N, C-alpha and C positions, 0 to 999 in steps of 0.2 A: 635800570632802565625796566618797561615793562615787555614783558613779551607780546610780538603778531601770535597775531590766531592762526591756526596749523590750515594751511590749505590742503583740498580733500585732495587723499591719497590712496593709492592701493592697502592692500592690506598688511597691517607690521606685520615684518620678515621676520623670521625664527629663528633658530641657531637650525643646522642641520642633526635630523634626530640621529640620531644611534640605533647601531641595527637590533633589530626585535632582538630577545635576547635567547631565545629556541631557534636564532638562524646560523645556525652549521653547517661544516664543510664536513660531507662524509669522508669515506676511505679511498672513495675514487676524484678528490678534490673539489669536489661540487656544493657549489654551498646551496643550501637548501634550509627552507621556513619550518620547522619542527613544534609548530606553538599548539600544543593539541588542546583542542575542546575538553575544557575540564568538565561539563557537564557529564559529555560522554563517556569521559575515563572515567569517572565518580560512578557510575553506573554501571559501566564493565566490572568496575572493580569490584563490587556491593554483587557481585552476578559471579563474581569467580570465587569470594569468599563463601558462598554459600555454594558452589558446584564442590569446595573441598571439605567442607563441613559434612555435606549430604554423602560424598564420594567416603571419605573418613569413617563418617557415623556407618555404612554398609558395609567396609573391613570389618571394625569390631561387629558388629553383627556375622558376619560370618564365622569368625574366628570362635565366636562365643557356640555356632553352633559346632566349628570343629570341635571343639571341647567336648558336644552331646553322641558325636560320632566316634570317639574315641573310648571306650570303660574299660580299658586293660592300657590304657596310656603309661609307658611307663616315667621315672619321675625325670630321664634327660629329657624327656621329648615336653613335659613341664616349663624342664628351666628350657629346652631352646625355644616354647613358644610366650615365655616370659620375653626372653632378653631379643627375640626376634621383634615381637609388641614394641618393647620397650624402645629399641632405636625408631623404630618406624612412629612412633609417638612423636616422640622428641623431632624427625626431621622435618613431621607438618608441623610440628609446633612452629620450629623456624619458617614455614612455609606461610604459615598465618601471620606468623607478625611482622612480614615484609608486605601483606598485603596489605595490612591494618597498616601499618604507619605509610605506606604508598597514597590509601584513603584518608588517613589525615595531611597528606601534605598535601595532595589535592585540594582539601579541603581549604587551607591554610594560603594555600597560594591565592584560592577565589576567593577569599578574604579581603588580600592582600593590595593594601591601596597605597605605594609609594608617596613616598611626598615629591615634589618639579622639583627644578633646581632651583627654583624662583621661590617655593615654600621650603626650602632650606637653608637657600640666601639670609629669611631675616635672621640667621644664627650672630653674622658677624654687626646687629647693633645691638646685641652688649657683649658684655664680659660671660667668658667659655668658663668652664670650671679647667682645673691643668691638666692635661693629659701629659702621661709621660710613656713612651715604644720603648718596654726592651728588648733587645733581639740578643740573647745567648747564641756566642761562636767556640766550634771548637775545628781550627785547623781547614777553616772553610776558604773556598777557590775564590781569591779577591774579585774576580767579578763577580760571582753570586752573591759576597756580599756588599758590592759595590750599587746594587742593584737592589736590593733588602732595603737598603739605609736609604734608597730613590724614594724609593716606591714609600715608603712612613714619613720621609721629610718631605716631600710633597705631597703631603693631605691638607686639604684645605681649611684642614678646623684649626683657629688659630691657639695663642697660647701652649702650644705642644714643646716639646723635646723629645730627641732620641738619643737610647745610648746604648752603644756594640758594648755586651758583654761578653770579654774575649776570656775564652778559658782555655787557652795554648798553656805548658807551661812557659815559665816568666824567665826561663834561661834554657832554651832549647841547644841541642848539644853537637846538631848539626849547619852549616850555615846557612844552605837553605833553607829549614825553620826557623831558621833566626830573622832571613830577609823578607817569610811568611808575615813574619808577626810583627816584625818592625811597619809593613807596610798595612795591615790591618789597625796598627795602635793610631798609625796617621792619614786613617780615610774618613774617620767622622768632621775632622779637623777641615780638611781636601773641600767634601762636600757642605760645608757651614760655608767655608769660604766662595766658591760655585754661585752659593746663593746669597748670599753677600751684598753684589753687585746690585741684582733688581731689586730686592729687600731696602737697602738705601732707597734708590731711585722712588718707589713703592711706596715711604713715609714720606719721604722729602714731597710728593704730591702730595699725601695724604694732609699735611701740614697746609701747605699753601691753600690747598681746599679750605681748610678750618679758617685763614683769616679771611680769605677772599668771603664768606660766608660768616664772619663773626658776627655781622651786624644785623644778615638775612636782607643782601645787599643784593647780594650774587646774583649772575645772568644762570639760569639749568642750559639755555642751547650753547652757549660760550662754553657751560662747564660740558657738555656732554661734551663735544669735538676734542675735549683736554682730556676730558677722562677714554674716547675715543684710541687716542694714541697710547695712552698707559695700555689701554686691553692690547693694541696693534705691537708693543714692544713685549707682551708678555707671552702672548703666542707667538713671538720670531723667538725667542729663547724659547722654547719648548721645543720650535719646528729647529731650529742651532743644535742645542743637543739631541735629540734622536738622529738626525745628522751623522754626528760623530760616534755614534754610537755601531757598530759593527757585528753588524748580525749573522752569527755562525751559527745560530742552532735557534727551534722551535719557542725555547724560553728568549732569547734575546726578541724575537717576531712580539710576542707579547709583552714582554715590556715596553718596546717601541710606542707598539700601537694603543697600549691600554693607560698606560703611567706617560707619555710621553704626547703624542698626535692627539689623542682625546681632548686632553686640556687646551693641548694647544689647537683645535679646531673649536673646540664653545670659545676659545675667548676671540677669536679671530669672527666670530659670529658675533658676539657682542661689540666686539671694534663698529665693524659693520651698521650694527643697529643702532649704536650712537650716532656714528657719521652721519646715519639718514636725520637721526633727533637733527646734531647739531646744520642742517643745511635747509629743516626747516618743516621737513616731511613728517613728520608724527608730532603727535605730546609728548611736551618735556617732563621727562623724569622730576619726580618733585628731591627737594635739599635732603630726605632720610634716606632718598633710592641713591641717592649721588653718592653720597656718604658709605651705606654700604657696599658699592661696588667697588671705592676707596677701598674698606678695609677688604674687603674680598681678599683684593689682587696683595693687599701688603701680606693678607695669610699664607697665601700660596708660597712665600719665599721667609719668611721672617720666624726661624730653629733654628734651634739652638740643638747642635749635634755632639756627642760626646763619647769619649771609650773608659771601660772599666775594667779593671785583673782583677778578682780576690783573690788569686794565686801566688799576688806581691806580696800581705800581708801573714802573718802566722796564724792572728787572731782572728781569723774566719774563717769559714768552714771550705773544707778543700775537699770536701764530699765529691769525687767523681759520678754527676750525675748533672741533668741541667737544670734539674727542681731547687738544686742544691747553689748554683750558678744565681737564677733566679731572685732566691731567697737571700742572698748574701747583699743584694743588689737593695733590695723592699726595704732589710732590716737596715740599711742609712737610710732613709729616706724622711725629711724634714728634719734633719741636721747637716750640722756643716764638718767636719774633719778633718785631723792633722794625722802627716803620716809621723811617726816617731821612732826611730833604731831604736832596738834593743840586743840584751845582748845573742837572744835567741834569732831574730830577724828583724823583718821591719813591721811594724805594727799601724792599726790605725783606732786614731783615741780623738772621743770631741772634744770639742769646742767649742765655746759660747764668743767669746771676743777674740780679736784679732787676726789673722791670716789663718785662710784654711787651703789645705792642698784639695778638698773635692769636698763642692756642695751638690748637698741631691735633695731639690729644694721639696717639697711633700708636693701629693699629687692626687686628688683624686678619683681620678682612674686610670688604669693600665691598662696598656696592648704587650700582650706576648706575643712574639712575633718569633717566628722559624727564619732561622738565614740561610733557609731557601725557597722562601715564599713574599708571593707579592698582594699589595694588599692595592685597588683602584682607587681613585683619588677623592671617591666621597664614602670609604669605607668608616671614619673614626667618624666624621660629621653624622652619617644617618645610625650610628648604633650608641652613640651619649644622646643624640635626641631620643629616644625609645629611654635611655635608662633614663634620663631629665624630666621624664612625663612622671604625675605624681604618683597613680598605681605601680610604677617599677617599685617605687623606694628601695622593695628587697631584695629586689633583681639584683642578684653577686653577677651572672657573666652573659652578656649577649656574642654571639658570632655569628658568622655565616663559614660553617661548616666546607672549607678550600673545594676548590676544583680541580682536576688535572690539567696539565700546561697542557692546550692541545694541537693538534699536528704534530704527536711523535713521531720523530722515525723508526722508531723498533718497532718489531712485532711484540715485545715482551711489556713494552714499556707503553706500550698504547693499549693491551690488555691491561696492564696494571693499574693503569688510569680510568680506561672502563669502569674498574670493577669501585675507585676511590668516586669516580660519580654518579659511579647510582647508592654508595654510602652517602649519600650527598641526602637521596630522599628516603633514606631511610633513619639518620640524624632530623632531618625535618618532619617526619611523620612524627617523633620521641615527642619534640614539642607539643600536639597534637596531647597528648596522653601526661602532660607534665613530666616527662621520664628524661627530658634535654641531659644529654652527657659532654662534661667540656669535652673538646680537641683539640689538644695542646697548639696546632700550626700557627694558630691565630686564634687570638681571643679577647674582649674588651672586658676587661675586670674592676668591680668598684672595690677602690682600697682598701673603703670601714669592712667588708665583706676579708676580704685576706686581714685583716686588724682581730679579728671576729676568732681566725683559726689559730693565729699565734699559740706557739709555745715557747717555750725555753729548753735548750735542753746543753747537755754537754761536747763535745769535743775537739781530744788532746788537751785539754784543761782549758777549753775556753769556749765561755757564752755562747749559743747562736742562738742564732731564731729560727723556727720553721716557718713558715705561711703555706706553702706546698708542700703536700704530700713527698715523701721520697722512700718511702718503705718498700713499693715495686719500680717498674722501669717504667707503669705507668700511671706515672704522677695525677693526671688530667688523671683520671677514670677518679683512682679513689680520693684526688678532693673533689669532685663532683658530690660525693656521697659523704664526704663530710660536710659540703653545702648546703645540700639538702637537710641534711640531720640537724643542722643550726638552725632552721627554719627560712633559709634561703635560696631563692628561685633561680632558675637560669633558661634561656632563650635562644630558639635561634630565630635569626632575622632570614625573612625567607626569600630571598635575593643571591644571587652569589657572586661574589663580594673581595673573592682573591683565590687565587692561584699556589699554587707549590710541587714542587719537581715531584715526580714519580721516580724510581730508580732505574734506572735505566740496562743496567743487565740483570742477570738471578743471583747473582751474589750480594749484589748490592740488597736483596728486592729477600731474600734470606735474612740478613741481618734485623731488614724494618719490621717483617712478616715474625718473625721470632722474640724481639718485642713486643709486638702487640698480643699476641699469643701467651703473654707470662704473666701473671698480675691477679687474670681474671679471677682465679679461682682464694687467691686470697682475699679477698677483696667483699667475696659473696657475703661471707658470715657477720660484715659489718651491715651489707643491704639488708640483709636477713631480720638482724635489729633494728633500724629502719623502719621499714616496712610494718614491723609487729606493730609498730606504735602512729606512726599514717594509716596504714589499713583503706589505701584503695587501687582496683587492681587491675585497671587499667597501666597503672602505675607500675605496677608489681609485675609485669608481665611482662610489659616492656625492657624494662631495668635489669631482671631477671635474666631474660635471655642474651642480655648485652655484655655481659658477664662470664657465661656459661656456654656460648655457642658454639667457640672456639674448640672449647675442649667436649663437646659433645657428642658434635657435628663430626666431630674428625675420626671419632673414636669409633662412630655409628658407621660413616663410611668405610673404618679400616676391620670392625663386625663385620657389616656383609662382605666384602670380597674377601675377608678369608677367612667364612665357615658356609658347609653348604648348607646353609638351611633346609628343610625337607620341603616339596613343593607344593604340601597340603597345608605352607602355611602362607604363603603366597597366593594374591588373589589380584584378581583381573584391575580391583576398586583402586591398587596402588597408582601404577602409573595413572587414573585416572585424580585421584588425589595431587598427586606432582605436576599434572598439566598445567591448571592456571598457575601457578607458578613462576614456571618455563614463559609461558607464552607472554605474564607481564615484565618479566624481567628481558626477553627479548626485545617489548615493546621498547619499555624505558632505554635501553641501549638505543635504540632505533633512533629516537626523542632525542637522545643526547649527541647525535651525528654519530653513533657508531654504524657497524652492519646490521643485519639479523645474524649472518653462519657467526659472529663475535660471542654470541650466546655461547658455543659447543665452545668457543677460545678458551673463556671466560671456566667456562666447567672446568678445562683441561687444565687450564693455571692451576685451580682450584685443588686439584685431584696433584699436579707434583709438588703443592706445597702441600700434601697431608702429613709428611712425616716433619719436615719444618715446624709447624705447627704442634704438632706432638710434642716437638723439642721443645717447645717454650710450654709449653704445659707439663711438662717434666722437668723444670727449672721450676716452675709454680709449687709441684707437690713437693719439691726437694724443698725448698725454700720454709715452706708449712712445717716441712717436717724441723726443720736442722734449723729457725730462726736466722739465717741467715743471708745477706739480701744478696741478690744477685746481681754484679756487673754491670755497668748500664753499655750496649751497645751503641754507639750513632751510625744512624745508616751516612754512609760514603760517598759525598758529594766533591769526585776528581776524576780528571780525564782517564782513560784506561778500562780497562776490565778490572772488574772485582773477582777473585777465585772461588769458589765455593766450598763449603768444610767437606771434608770429601766421606764426611759419613751420613751427609744427609744425600750426596749421589747414590750411598751407594746401596741409603734405604730407596728412594726411588727406583734405583732399578730393581733389587730382591722386589720392591711390591708388584714393581711389571711382571719380572718372570713370574713368582709367585701365582697373579690374574690370570695370566697366559695360561700356566701348569691347570691352574684349576678347572679353567673352562676344557681343558682334553679331558682331564680325568671325570669333571659334567657331564660331557656328552658320553663317555662309557658309561658311565653310569645312567644315564637317561633323566641327569637333572639340567631337564631342557633350563626354565626359567631363570637358573642362577645360572648355566653356561654363557646364555645371552649377557648378563650384567656382567658376570664374570671379563670377559671376551670381549664387552665392548669397550669397559675400563680400560683393559689393557692395551689395546689398537690407543684410543683416548692419551692413554699415557704415553706410550711408541710417540705420538708425536707431539706431545709435550714437552719432554725428553730432546727433540730432534730442533723442534723450533723455540723456545726457549734456552736451552741451554746450548745445546748443540751438539755432537757425537767427540770432535776432537778436542775442548775446553772440558768437556766431561768424561773424559778420558786423562786429560794433563792435570786437571784439578785430585781426580779420586788417584792420583798415584801421588803427590801433593810436588808437583812440579809447576813450577810458576813460570811460562812462558816471558818476552820482551814485556814489559809496560804492566805487565799483569800488577795488583798490589793485593797483598794478603786481604781476606777477610775475618781471618780470625780471631789473631793478635797483632797487628801489624797496629800502626800508631796513628794510618788514615781511620781506622772502621773501626777503632772499639779505646776504650778509655779506661 
């Protein structure tokens, strides 16, 4: 039947728009719109870069004049001059890297024009390349695993699979670990079963639609009414699931709001719009638009979820790190496998015909997702669209560096999260200079690029495949260098589409930051070999600083605190050179929802982490000298406090006492510049120990006593492997 003309009507209703990307909650719980004026911010950054360069140039000039004024200077004086100038130069180098990265980030953000939901939805008009989401897990809390798996399973991308890579010992010795393992094994099947009913309903509606429109005789308005009912049912499913999730902390709140409530609102708005069409108020959609909506509803719920345990099979890698957990499954993809008992244990063997115990279909793209991270529903759809552009055929990794979960209740978690949120700016800025590094919490990888890195090695007498490097504990960083050396590119998508947990206590943060500090110096020679062939100045500056900054900055701070350089080496230009960095950092904190005074708390946390970072650097040096791999330490994600290794606490206290004593000696000796520097840092370090560790916990951990509910950070099974 022909459709009657639509009567005059008001403007077509649109879905409720999401909050602006910079609508944030400040430290007092107030919602504020922090959208910066990008043009003004770029100009300000350019001016600050100029101020830094001029101030540093004047410092160098003043230092040169100091040389002329010291005709009888001793070798010790020249050594002091060299050391002081080297340290200051490296710190200014980092200062400028941040500012130039910020400038690159602002330029990319200004140019970024994200596709609308309607433009993205055309992906449902055609078959999409297969996608596999890999979630490596080691003794995680079940709630954490469930939220991560659901955020992956509820991606709007069609033709996807989710695999939980369980790395727990397959035969735990205690009943608690056994129960945890059994529940983790069952969880993917539970999630798939949870999505089965809405998936079957959506598939049935799509099939009915195809039958009705097989001859092109369907009625668009009637169909819009049916589709409205389908969308409303899907929205209700999301709302019902959201009501069953208990909100016990800020991570639960983000999961419910971003992963469940946001799709529910979008689907509800779609249902209302289609219902208005069915009543004749608006122009009827075309057959293609109707089919697209049906396919989108099916894609929301049509997903395969499974679990895999490499440690059950003796012929797979048992190396204790996340990289080999991922590598073991990637090496199986594209084939069918059968479990075969042997004298030495269970083997996994390829099978061409007949039944198979493990089926690992090939995938064009992979998402690696840490088990404490969350993806927004359009993560895969947006990033695959970037990968599929013809000009990006040599792009190996597309990612959006994760953000800290907002609204953290504790001061340590909030300030550590602030450093993560500002690292997002740096990583986005790196892309402007062709210097992107893969950040392993989440990323979309091209399988062909991983195949290009594949090498076969022997482990325990078996051949294993290695795609992602596990030579260091920062496997994503070294793999980034491997990829660019083979002509692949990496890029950051300029939007916040993922969240990851921040350690809630100092013990867990120690394990995370010590791991981050370990490996950069080992990878640096490989980077130098690559840069000698590439010869791109901006990329070289950014990549080199990324790998050497933890060692250089922390050694520099320790040198400045511990040695009272002569006042003749001090300069009024140095504070001026440092001021632009702190001003811009404070501004970025403010725009990210933090308070201006948090810049001092960030400094305090970084000062407290100096011994931790130097410990990680020392492990890099040890590995470089002995060629022995450093054990991979996982960041604990458990209830209760993680104790801090006593060595790091004693080192922090020793640094505090030394800085305080140095300040007193400087006052007596009349070294006023160093007295102010040492005394100020002593006060800040005292604050850091008080607020971020706590004196009671410090004393108990330093004495190796673990109070009730405390978990070991050094050798316990929860935190280390």
